[in-house]
C-alpha positions as CSV (number, residue, x, y, z in Angstrom):
1,X,-49.8,82.1,176.9
2,X,-48.7,84.9,174.4
3,X,-46.9,88.0,175.5
4,X,-45.7,91.1,173.8
5,X,-45.3,91.2,170.0
6,X,-41.8,90.6,168.8
7,X,-39.8,93.7,168.0
8,X,-36.7,93.4,165.8
9,X,-33.6,94.6,167.4
10,X,-31.3,97.0,165.6
11,X,-33.6,96.8,162.6
12,X,-32.6,100.0,160.9
13,X,-28.9,99.2,161.4
14,X,-29.3,95.7,160.0
15,X,-31.1,96.9,156.9
16,X,-28.5,99.7,156.4
17,X,-25.8,97.1,156.7
18,X,-27.4,95.0,154.0
19,X,-28.2,98.0,151.8
20,X,-30.9,95.9,149.8
21,X,-31.1,96.7,146.0
22,X,-33.6,95.7,143.4
23,X,-33.0,92.3,141.7
24,X,-30.7,91.1,144.5
25,X,-31.1,88.0,146.9
26,X,-31.0,88.0,150.5
27,X,-31.2,85.4,153.2
28,X,-32.7,85.7,156.6
29,X,-31.3,82.8,158.5
30,X,-33.4,83.2,161.6
31,X,-36.8,84.3,160.3
32,X,-38.7,84.2,163.6
33,X,-41.7,86.4,163.1
34,X,-40.2,88.0,159.9
35,X,-39.2,91.5,161.2
36,X,-36.0,91.6,159.2
37,X,-37.5,89.8,156.2
38,X,-40.3,92.3,155.9
39,X,-38.1,95.3,156.2
40,X,-35.7,94.1,153.5
41,X,-38.7,93.2,151.1
42,X,-40.1,96.7,151.7
43,X,-36.9,98.5,151.1
44,X,-36.2,97.2,147.5
45,X,-37.8,95.0,144.9
46,X,-35.6,92.0,145.9
47,X,-36.0,88.4,147.0
48,X,-35.6,86.9,150.5
49,X,-34.9,83.4,151.4
50,X,-36.4,82.9,154.9
51,X,-34.7,80.1,156.9
52,X,-35.8,78.8,160.3
53,X,-35.7,75.4,162.2
54,X,-39.0,76.2,164.0
55,X,-42.1,74.9,162.2
56,X,-44.2,77.6,163.7
57,X,-41.9,80.3,162.3
58,X,-42.0,78.6,158.7
59,X,-45.8,78.6,159.0
60,X,-45.6,82.4,159.7
61,X,-43.2,82.8,156.7
62,X,-45.6,81.1,154.3
63,X,-48.3,83.5,155.5
64,X,-46.1,86.5,155.0
65,X,-45.0,85.3,151.5
66,X,-48.6,85.8,150.2
67,X,-48.0,89.6,150.6
68,X,-44.9,89.7,148.5
69,X,-45.8,87.9,145.2
70,X,-43.1,85.4,145.2
71,X,-40.4,87.4,146.6
72,X,-40.3,85.6,149.9
73,X,-39.2,81.9,149.8
74,X,-39.5,80.0,153.1
75,X,-36.9,77.2,153.8
76,X,-37.3,74.9,156.7
77,X,-34.1,74.0,158.3
78,X,-31.1,75.2,160.3
79,X,-29.2,78.2,159.3
80,X,-26.1,76.3,159.8
81,X,-27.1,74.5,156.5
82,X,-28.3,77.7,154.8
83,X,-26.0,77.0,151.6
84,X,-27.5,73.6,151.3
85,X,-31.0,74.8,151.6
86,X,-30.4,77.7,149.4
87,X,-28.8,75.7,146.6
88,X,-31.6,73.0,146.8
89,X,-34.0,76.0,146.2
90,X,-32.1,77.0,143.0
91,X,-30.0,79.8,144.5
92,X,-26.2,79.3,144.5
93,X,-25.3,82.7,146.0
94,X,-27.0,85.5,147.7
95,X,-26.0,89.2,148.1
96,X,-26.7,89.5,151.9
97,X,-27.3,87.5,155.1
98,X,-28.9,88.5,158.2
99,X,-28.7,86.3,161.5
100,X,-30.5,87.3,164.7
101,X,-29.1,85.0,167.3
102,X,-31.7,85.7,169.9
103,X,-34.6,83.7,170.9
104,X,-37.8,85.1,169.3
105,X,-40.6,86.6,171.4
106,X,-43.1,83.8,170.6
107,X,-40.7,81.2,171.7
108,X,-40.2,83.0,175.0
109,X,-43.7,84.1,175.6
110,X,-45.5,81.0,174.7
111,X,-45.5,79.0,177.9
112,X,-45.9,75.6,176.1
113,X,-42.5,76.2,174.4
114,X,-40.7,75.9,177.7
115,X,-38.1,78.6,177.1
116,X,-39.1,81.1,179.8
117,X,-38.8,81.2,183.5
118,X,-41.6,83.9,183.6
119,X,-44.4,81.5,182.5
120,X,-44.9,78.1,183.9
121,X,-44.9,75.4,181.2
122,X,-43.3,72.1,180.0
123,X,-39.6,72.3,180.4
124,X,-38.8,71.8,176.7
125,X,-36.7,74.5,175.0
126,X,-36.3,72.8,171.6
127,X,-36.4,75.3,168.8
128,X,-37.2,72.5,166.2
129,X,-39.3,70.3,168.5
130,X,-37.0,67.3,168.0
131,X,-34.4,65.6,170.1
132,X,-34.0,65.6,173.9
133,X,-35.8,68.2,175.8
134,X,-34.4,70.4,178.6
135,X,-36.4,68.2,181.0
136,X,-34.4,65.2,179.7
137,X,-31.1,67.0,180.4
138,X,-32.2,68.3,183.9
139,X,-33.3,64.9,185.0
140,X,-30.7,62.6,183.4
141,X,-27.5,64.5,183.3
142,X,-24.9,64.0,186.1
143,X,-24.2,66.8,188.6
144,X,-21.0,67.5,186.8
145,X,-22.5,67.5,183.3
146,X,-25.2,70.0,184.6
147,X,-22.6,72.2,186.3
148,X,-20.5,72.4,183.1
149,X,-23.5,73.3,181.0
150,X,-24.7,76.0,183.3
151,X,-21.2,77.4,183.8
152,X,-19.9,77.3,180.2
153,X,-23.2,78.1,178.4
154,X,-25.0,80.1,180.9
155,X,-21.8,81.8,182.3
156,X,-23.3,81.3,185.8
157,X,-20.8,81.7,188.6
158,X,-23.0,79.6,191.0
159,X,-23.3,76.7,188.4
160,X,-22.2,74.1,190.9
161,X,-24.5,75.2,193.5
162,X,-27.4,75.1,191.0
163,X,-26.4,71.6,189.7
164,X,-26.3,70.3,193.2
165,X,-29.8,71.8,194.0
166,X,-31.2,70.3,190.8
167,X,-29.8,66.7,191.6
168,X,-31.1,67.0,195.1
169,X,-34.6,68.0,194.0
170,X,-35.0,65.4,191.3
171,X,-34.3,62.6,193.8
172,X,-37.8,63.3,195.2
173,X,-39.6,63.9,192.0
174,X,-38.7,64.6,188.3
175,X,-38.4,68.3,187.3
176,X,-40.8,68.8,184.3
177,X,-42.0,72.4,184.5
178,X,-40.2,75.6,183.9
179,X,-41.7,77.0,187.1
180,X,-40.2,74.2,189.1
181,X,-36.7,74.7,187.8
182,X,-36.9,78.4,188.1
183,X,-37.8,78.0,191.8
184,X,-35.0,75.7,192.5
185,X,-32.5,78.1,191.0
186,X,-33.9,81.1,192.7
187,X,-33.5,79.3,196.0
188,X,-29.7,79.0,195.6
189,X,-28.6,82.0,193.4
190,X,-28.5,85.4,195.1
191,X,-30.8,88.0,193.4
192,X,-29.4,91.2,192.0
193,X,-32.4,93.7,192.0
194,X,-30.1,96.6,190.8
195,X,-29.2,94.6,187.7
196,X,-32.8,93.8,186.8
197,X,-31.9,90.2,186.0
198,X,-33.9,87.2,187.4
199,X,-31.6,84.8,189.2
200,X,-32.8,81.9,186.9
201,X,-31.7,83.8,183.6
202,X,-28.2,82.3,183.2
203,X,-29.3,78.6,184.1
204,X,-32.1,78.8,181.5
205,X,-29.7,80.3,179.0
206,X,-27.2,77.6,179.5
207,X,-29.8,74.7,179.1
208,X,-31.3,76.3,176.0
209,X,-27.9,76.7,174.2
210,X,-27.1,73.1,175.2
211,X,-30.4,71.5,174.0
212,X,-30.2,73.4,170.7
213,X,-26.5,73.1,170.2
214,X,-26.6,76.9,169.3
215,X,-22.9,77.5,169.4
216,X,-22.1,74.6,167.1
217,X,-24.9,75.8,164.8
218,X,-23.4,79.4,164.8
219,X,-20.0,78.1,163.8
220,X,-21.6,76.1,161.0
221,X,-23.8,79.1,160.0
222,X,-20.8,81.4,159.7
223,X,-18.9,79.0,157.5
224,X,-22.2,78.5,155.4
225,X,-22.5,82.1,154.9
226,X,-18.9,82.5,153.8
227,X,-19.7,79.9,151.1
228,X,-22.9,81.4,150.0
229,X,-22.3,85.0,149.8
230,X,-21.4,86.6,146.5
231,X,-18.3,88.8,146.2
232,X,-19.4,92.1,147.7
233,X,-22.0,90.3,149.6
234,X,-22.8,91.7,153.2
235,X,-23.1,89.5,156.4
236,X,-25.0,91.1,159.4
237,X,-25.1,89.1,162.6
238,X,-26.9,90.3,165.8
239,X,-25.8,88.6,169.1
240,X,-27.1,88.8,172.6
241,X,-24.5,87.5,174.9
242,X,-20.7,87.3,175.0
243,X,-20.5,83.6,174.0
244,X,-22.1,84.3,170.6
245,X,-20.5,87.7,170.1
246,X,-17.0,86.3,170.8
247,X,-17.4,83.6,168.1
248,X,-18.7,86.1,165.6
249,X,-15.9,88.6,166.3
250,X,-13.3,85.9,166.2
251,X,-14.6,84.5,162.9
252,X,-14.6,88.0,161.1
253,X,-11.3,89.0,162.5
254,X,-9.7,85.7,161.2
255,X,-11.4,85.9,157.9
256,X,-10.5,89.5,157.4
257,X,-6.8,88.8,158.0
258,X,-6.8,90.8,161.3
259,X,-5.5,88.1,163.5
260,X,-1.7,88.2,164.4
261,X,0.5,85.9,162.4
262,X,2.2,83.2,164.5
263,X,5.7,83.7,165.6
264,X,8.4,82.5,163.2
265,X,9.5,80.2,166.0
266,X,6.3,78.2,166.1
267,X,6.6,74.6,164.7
268,X,4.3,75.4,161.7
269,X,6.5,78.4,160.7
270,X,9.8,76.5,161.2
271,X,8.9,73.6,159.0
272,X,7.0,75.8,156.5
273,X,3.7,74.3,156.8
274,X,1.7,77.5,157.2
275,X,-0.1,78.6,154.0
276,X,-1.0,82.1,153.1
277,X,-4.9,82.5,153.0
278,X,-6.7,85.3,151.2
279,X,-9.0,87.3,153.5
280,X,-12.7,86.4,152.6
281,X,-14.3,89.4,154.4
282,X,-13.5,93.0,154.9
283,X,-14.6,95.0,157.9
284,X,-15.6,98.6,158.1
285,X,-15.1,98.5,161.9
286,X,-13.8,96.0,164.4
287,X,-16.2,97.5,167.0
288,X,-19.8,96.1,167.3
289,X,-22.8,98.4,166.7
290,X,-25.1,98.6,169.7
291,X,-28.6,99.8,170.4
292,X,-29.4,103.5,171.1
293,X,-30.8,104.6,174.3
294,X,-34.1,105.2,172.7
295,X,-34.2,101.7,171.3
296,X,-33.5,100.2,174.7
297,X,-36.3,102.4,176.3
298,X,-38.7,101.0,173.6
299,X,-37.6,97.5,173.8
300,X,-35.5,96.3,176.8
301,X,-34.5,93.0,175.1
302,X,-32.3,95.2,173.0
303,X,-30.0,96.1,175.8
304,X,-27.4,93.5,175.2
305,X,-27.6,93.3,171.5
306,X,-24.5,93.7,169.3
307,X,-24.3,93.9,165.5
308,X,-21.2,92.9,163.6
309,X,-20.9,93.3,159.8
310,X,-18.6,91.8,157.1
311,X,-18.3,92.3,153.6
312,X,-17.5,89.3,151.4
313,X,-14.4,89.6,149.1
314,X,-13.9,87.5,145.9
315,X,-11.4,85.1,147.7
316,X,-12.4,81.4,147.9
317,X,-14.0,80.3,151.1
318,X,-11.6,78.6,153.6
319,X,-11.9,74.9,153.8
320,X,-10.8,72.0,156.0
321,X,-8.2,72.7,158.6
322,X,-7.6,76.2,157.4
323,X,-11.1,77.1,158.5
324,X,-11.0,75.5,161.9
């Protein structure tokens, strides 16, 4: 089943942050259906490297590439390896990188992808269609493992209750459908009609993040972006929940030198092990950019979106322990 057309979130703000110029190269690390890529290509006579781990998204990128006469280069892979992918394609540096950390509408709205609690389908959730599925996790993980996944990645306060209900249900029959899992969760998580959030939302988020190792991928992607961006290059990252936004915020604060120095009484300071590191990014603001009321009215999925922007300096990328 296919739902509504995907609407890029904070599109104008992302393009403004990247400020595309003729002759420059940009990388869209989460191509999806190509909303950011198209807008970048239409705003200047530039080139865009389009990265996505989803084979369906890459097929869409190859179709879109026909409109832009060689200026769109599809690259199949994870954005955590964007520097490797770009270099293999002959591009050692780029002038701007866009990352949209949300799940694309085709993934959510196509029941067979198994991401959504709104449409019944196979309990899959894999972005690249490889490795264990959400069904494998739900049916094989221990109750404690499930509770940890749902609590830490889904930020679900009733995680233990949900995990217990899942383990109880699967003793009768394996849980293979999104509808089955959603019903189990809804029976034990109180609804909050005033918030407009389905009780299954956080559990599905937690499983999706776990199945796709999304937070690890984000950490790798931010490091790769630091290595790939040219001096003066711009990084624009749109996140949709606090787990992602916190990681992006922490990365940019550290790399811009805005984190507090350790006390002179800490062990590293006492023995003189701490090395000075040059900031690899500058920030025009420490506050994220959010959607306008008008955008939220047009596209409710934008309500939780946050955009953070960093500008690359000419300092070398952090490596090893200093980057951790």
